[in-house]
N, C-alpha and C positions, 0 to 999 in steps of 0.2 A: 325234314324241314327244307323247303325249297329256298335256294339261294338266288339272289338277283345279282347278276354280274353284267355290267353294262360298259359300252364304249371300248371293246377290245379292238385295237387296231392290228388285226392279223388277217392274213389271207390263207384260207384253207383250200388247197387244191383237192377237191373231192373227186377221187378217182372213180370213174364210172365204167360199167361194163354193159354189154348188150344183154340187158336183163328184161325178162317178160314178167308181167304181173298175172298170176294165174293160180288156180287151185291145184295143189299137188294131189296125186292120185289117192294117197292114203291120209290126207289131212281131214279134219272134221268138216262136215258139210258147210259150204260157204258159197256165196255168190261169186261166180267167176267174172273177171273183167271182160266187158263186151268190146268187140271191135268197133272202130268208128262207124257211125251210121250215116245215112244220107243227111244232107244239110237240113231238110225239112223234118227229119226225125232224129234229133240229137240223141246220142248214146246216153243212157242213164248213168253209167259208170265208165270211167276211162282213167288211164294213168299216163303221166309223162315223166321222163327221166331228165334231170338237169343237174349241172354242176353249179353250186352256189358259192358265191364269194361273200363271206361274212365280214362286213366292214361297216361299222356304225358309230354314230355319235349320239349320245343320249343326254338327257337333261337331269337325270337323277345323280346326285353326288353321294358316293359311298365312302364311308369313313370307318376303317378297321380300328378297333380299340382293344387294348390289352389292359386289364385292371389287375393289380397285384396288391396283396396284403402287406403288412409290416415285415413279414419274413420273406417276401419276394415271390410267394406262390400265386399263380393266376387264380382269380376269383371267377366262379362260374354260376353265381346265384343271383345276379342282378337282373332287374326287369327294365323294360323300356322307360317306365316313368322314373327310374332312378338316375337317368342321364339328362343333362342339359347340353345343348349345342348352339354355339353362336357363329354367325358368319359376318365378319367385320364388326363384331360387337353386337349384332342384332340377333335376338333369339330366333331359332328355327324350329319348325314342327318336324319331329322325327316320324317319318311315314313308313320306313322300312326298318325292321329290327330282327336280328337273328343271333342266336348263340351257337357258335361252331365248336365242335369237339373233335379231338383226335381219336384214332382207333382203326383197326383193320376191318375189312369187310369180306365175308365169305361169299363167293359167287357160285350159285347153283348151276350145275350143268344143264344146258338147254335140252329139252326133249327132242329126240331125233325121230324123223319120219323114215319109214321103210326099214326099221330095225326088227329083227326076229325077237320073239319072246325071250330067248336066252340072252341075246345081245342087250335087250332092255334091262333084264335082271342084272347082268354084269355091270352095266352102266350105273344102275341104282346103287350098287355096292361101292362104287368109287367115291372117295371123299370129295367134298366141295373144293373148288379152287380158291385159295386165299390170294386175292389180287393185291398187289402193292398199293399202298395209299399214302406213302410219305416219300416225296421226291426231293432230294437235296442236290442242287447244282453248285459245285465249288468253282467259283470264278476267280482265278488267280490273276492279279493285275501285274502281269509280267512286263508291261510297258513301263510301269513306275517302280516296281520292286527292284532293289539292289540285289546283287548276287548273294550277299550274306543274309539279308532278310528272307529271300526266297528259299534258301536252303533250310532255314529254321522253320518257316511255316510249312514247307514241304514235309519235313520230318514230323511235324505236329499233325499234319493231315494223315500221314501214314499211320501214326499211332492211334489217332481218333477212329479212323475207318476200321482198323483191325479190332478195336475194342468195342465199338458202339454200333456198327451196322447191324440192324435187326432184319429178321426174315421178311417183314413187310416194307422195308426200306429199299430204295434204289438211289444210287449215287451216280453223278456224272461229273466230268472235269472239263472245264472250258478255260480259255485264257483271253485276256483283252487283246492280245496281238493276233489271236485266231490261229496260231501255229501249232497248238497242242490241244486236242479235243478227244473226249471219250463220251459216247452217249450213255444213257442210263443203263445200269447193270448192277447185279449183285455179285459179280465175279471179282473177288478181292485181288486175284493175280493180275487181271487186266487193269484194275485201279492202281495197283502198285507199279506196274510197268509204265503206265502213263504218267504217274507222279515223277518217276525218275527222268522223264524226258523234259520236265519243266526247266526253263532257263530264263535269265533276265534278258529281255528283248526290247530295249528302248528303240523308238522309231525315228524320232527327229533329233533327239539329243545325242551328244557324244559323252563318253565317260571320261574323257581326258579333261584336265583343268585348263581353262582358258585364261587369258589375261586381257581385260579384267574378268574375274570370275563372278558372273552375275547369275543369280537364281531366277527361276520363273516368277516368283513372287516379287523379287526386286525389280525385274524387268517391267512387270505390270505397274509397280509404283512409279518407275521412271517415265514410262510412255503414256499410260492411261490416267494415272493420278497426278502426274506432273510434280513428283516429289523431288524438290531441289536437293534435299539432304541426301537422298539415295543416289541422285545423279552425281553429286559432288564426291561421295564416297567411291563410286565406281570410277570417276575421272581421276581421283587421287591414286587409286590402285593402278590404273592404266599408265599414269604419268611416271610412277616409280618402277613398275615391273617392265615397262617397255622403253625406259630411258628417253622419254619424249622431250622435245625442245621447249614446249610451252603447254599451259593448261588448256588453251583453246583447242589444240589438237586432241588432247586427252578427252575433253568433253565430247567432241565429235565422235571419237572412237568408242566411247562409252555408250553414246546414243545408238550408234550402229549395232554394237554388240547386243544391247538391250532389245532392239527391234528383232534381231535374229532369234534371240532366246525366247522372246514373247511369241513369235510365230510358231516356233517349235513346240513350246509348251501348250499353246492353244490347240495345235494339231493333235498332240497326244491326249489332251483332255477330251477332244472331240471323238477320237478313236475309242477311248474308254467308254464314253457315254453311249456311243453307237453299239459297241459290243454288249453293254448292259441292256440296252433297249432290245436288241435282237434276241438276247437270252430270255428276257421277259416274254417275248412273243413265243419262243420255243417252249417255255414252261407252261404257257396257257394251254398247250395241247396235252398236258399230263392229267390223268383222271384222278385227282386226289389232292392232298396237301402239297403245296409247292413252295419250296424255300430256296432262295438264292443266297449263298454265303460268299460275300465279296471279301477276299483276303487282299488287302492293299495297304500301302503306307499312307494312303490318302493322296489327294491331288487337288490342285487349285482349280476351282470353277469360277470363271469370270462372270461379271454381271450379265453380259449379253448371252451367256449360256444357261442362265437360271431357268428360262422357259423350257429348255431341253431337259434339264433335270426334273422339273415339275411334271413334264409330259411323261417321263418314265415312271414317276410315282403314281400318276393318274392311271396309266396303263396297267401297272402292277396291281393296283387296288381292284380295278375292274376285271382283271384276270385272276383274282384271288391268289396272287403271288406275293409272298413275303420276302423282302430284301433285308438280310442281316449283314453286319459288317464286322470284320476283325482288323484292328489296326496292327499290321504285321511288323511294325517297328518295335514291338514289345514295350518294355518299360522305357518311356521317353524321358531323358534327363534334362534336355535343353542345354547341355554343355556344348560349347563351340567345338567345331571340327578343327583340330590343330593342324591337320594336313592342308587346310585351306586358309591358314592364318596369313594375313596380309602384313606388309611392312609398316604401313601407316596405322598407328594406334586408333586415331579418330575414325578412320574408315572401317577398321575392324569392329569397333563398338557399334557403329551404325548397322553393319551387316549382321552382327549377332542379334541385335534387336529385331531386324527384319526376319531372320531365321526363326526366332521364337514366334513371331506373328504368323509366319508361313505354316509352321507346324500346327498351330491352332486352326487356321483357315482350312488346311488340308483335311484335318480330322473332322471339321464341321460338315463337310460334304458327306462323309460316311455316316455321321449322325443323322443328317437330314434324310438320307435315303432310308435308313433303318426306321427312324421315328415316323416318317411319312407313310410307311407301308405296314406298320405294326410289328416291325422286326426288332432285333436286339443289336446294340452296338457295344463291343468290348474293346477297351483300350487300356494302355498303361499296365500291361501285365506281361511277364516273361513266360507264364504258363500258357503257351499258345494252344496246346492240346485241350486243356480245359476250356479255353476260350472258344475253340471250334465246337466243342461239345455243347456249350451254352448257346451259341448262335445258330447251330444247325437243328437243334431240337424244336419241333413245332410246339407252341404253347398248348397246354391241355385244354384251355378255354380261351376264346376270344370272341368279341362281338363285332357285328357289322351294323352300323347305323347308316340310314339313308334319308336324305331330305331333298326336296325340290326347292331351290332358292326362290324366294318371293321377289317379284319385280326385278328379275335379273336382267341386266343390260347385256346384250350380245356383243360385247366389245373386246373379249379376250383378255381382260384385266385380271390381275391376281387377287384372290380373296383369302384372307387369313381366317382359319378356323380355330375354335377352342372347344374342347369337350371336358366336362366336369361331371363328377358323380356326387349326387346330393347326400346320400347316406350309404353305409356308415362312414364315420370319419377315419382318417389315417390310411386311406387307400391311395396308391399312386396310379396315375392314368397315363398311358402312352397312346397317342392317336395321331392321325394325319394332321399336318400343320396347315394345309391350304390347298387351293385348286385354282385353275384358270377358267374363267367364264368361257363358254363356247361362243362361236361367232354365228351359229345358226342353230335352229331347233331341229331335233331329229324327227324323222317321219315314222308313221306307223309301221311301214315295211322294215325300216331299220331296227325298230324296237323288236319286231317279231324275229328277225334274223338273229339279233343279239340274244334273245331269250332262248332260242334253239341252241346257239353256240354255248351258252352257259350250261344248259342241261346236258349237252353232248359230252362235255369234258368234266363231268361230275360223277360221283358214285351214288348220289341221292336218287331214290325211286319216286316217281310221281304217277298217280293212278286216276287222273281226272277222266281219261278215256280208257275204256276196257280194251285190252289187247292181249292175245296169246302169241308167244314167240316159239317157233320150232326151227330146227335145222335139218338140212339134208346134204349129204356129201358123197362123192365117189372119187377115187383116185384115178387120174388119167395116166400117171406114170409114178415112178418111185419118188420123183421130186416135185410133182404138181398134182393138185386136186381142185375140183370144182365144189365150192361151198355155196349153198343157197340158204338164205334166211327168209322164212315165211312168217309174215305178220298177219294174224287174223284179227281184224278190227271190228269191234262191236259199235256200229254207227248209229244205233237206234236212239241213243241219248244225246247225240250231238244237236246243237242248236242250229237248225237249218233256216235258211232264208227263202221265203216264197218268191218265185219269179216265173211268170208265164205258166202257172199251174204246176211247177216243179219245186222240189225241195233241194235247194242248192247249198253246197258247202265244199270247200277244198281242205284236204288234210295233207300236210307235208310230213313225209316219212324219211328219217335219216337213219341209216344202218351203218355202224362203224365197227372196225376191227382194231384191236390193240394186241400187242404181244404180251408175253408173261411179265415183261419188265415195265409194262405200262406205256410203251412207245406207240404212238398213233401210227397206223399203217395205211389204211384206206377207208373210204366210205362211199356209199351210194345214196343219192337223194332222189326221191320220187314225190310227185304231186298226184294225189288221188282226187280226181275231179268228179263230183257227184251232182247229177241233175235228176233226182229220183221222182217218179210218179208216186202218188199217195199209196196206191195199192202195193207197190214194191216196198215202200218204206214200212208199211204195216204188216205185210204178210210174207214177204220173201227174204227177209234179212235176219231170220233167226240164227242162221249160221255165221253171220257176219260177212265181211268182205276180206278176201285174202290177197295180199300183195307180196310179191317175191322179189328179192334182190340177190344177185349172183356175184360171186367173187372167185378169182383164181388165186390160189395160195399154195405154198409148199406145205407138206404135212407138219403138224405141230399143234400146240395148244394156244387158243385164242380167247381173249375176253371180248364179249360182244356188248355194244351199247346201242339201244334202240330208242329213238326220240320221235314223238309225234306231236303235231300242233295243228289244230283246225283253225280256219280263218274266221268263221262267223262267231263262234263262242269263245275263241282264244283259249280253249282248253288244251291241256297237255298230258302226255304220258311219257315216262322214261323208265326203261327197264335195263337190268344187267343180265348177262348170260355168259355162258362159256361153252366151248366145244373143243374136243380133242380129236385130231385126225391122225391116226397112227401111221 
């Protein structure tokens, strides 16, 4: 089933080599690429190599939906007509619908050219390569996590990885501070060593208690909400703990401290959101199920940062990335912190009330990120290992609903969404909450690039265009080899456009390499330009057209992804392959 993923805001540096498009000596008969002809005699077939930047904005809104029964198990038997979807209360027509399932995928080794019969027989006896299809990135919010909370969630992560990492899983470790990272791997020792390096790393805040002691939430109440009660509480605390001569000075000091705390808190929230956004972009390059597990005590997101949060949700959905969250505070009691108890009883009461409100607001951000991307949010539990197991597991089933908003104003405003299931009763629905309207419509070129990007970082195979994939390699040294991917394309069924007596069509060919852990390595993009005479199209293309892409790589095992898309018929092909260079 083909997935539609749109609007990925990512830049892929497609590494290119000096590659020629030609027919290999021992490949099946095919039409070789012709050299450029004179201006009055255009070549019938030519290729050009180019690096493509995939960056697009599209107008299809995608909504991931998880439906669970009364026992909490995902439901995978619903049809498109079982759902209703409203945009700002107005019913929408669901134009895209897919049911996604979890599970590993075996990658067949790609046939090699120039192999002897014995080598071919030996290769045929080798088992298929089981490519990883479940990628979990653990994002530890070390900017906001206290030392005690971080130690507990670190131990829980160690326990979870040791007990639950499966052969087709790959895990990575990232932090919001950016100071501790480990790319995707199945090596438990590397994961263990990286977890041990985690530490609490506040950026703009200090861990010492100030006078007056003002939280980020309280500072926001004083400065942005003009909460006189909060300001008076801070001023009373300053008046007593600093032995000030009058309340006027205390109010001034409280306002100054609140401004500093507000600026520091805003900065740390911004850093956290940027880290999450960057990780979503990174996850978009993984060829399978993509889950981000955000382990955090929560953080305050101010109103003017709502659009940043929603942009992350939008990008995650379009990149098929699920964000789940674990409240790393564990079982939150709401009891006051006696170490920060003030002298003034009235001031203490106000601060305790603000702290309870802050705890709820900070958790709301985690819930919004999870619910908006079809993820899971776990809070109020001291069994953090079990919580990590729950949030990192990909749901067995989930749905993608897509619709094109009717009469949409290109104003960038927020639209609230609601998804409901008609039947059967008793089901719970978790779906994206809303989206921001675009400020301009996407172009056909943007849509084409987006469709190729979606197909490139997927495991699904598409066979609209007939293509055979072969490999050829030789080692230039013990540490380097030249690998060629030869794509033989059956162009006879493409939908050509007639122009000046020629049959015209362009086919974009993207060949990509991934390592055994699913990490994207490099790719080559070529454009096959065809201006075929009728006789050539009818009589000379029985063997197809072969296009070759070359890579320089060290010896090892690689997963291959080949994607084709033609311009005129907008047909596609997508294939998986594997090659092992000893």
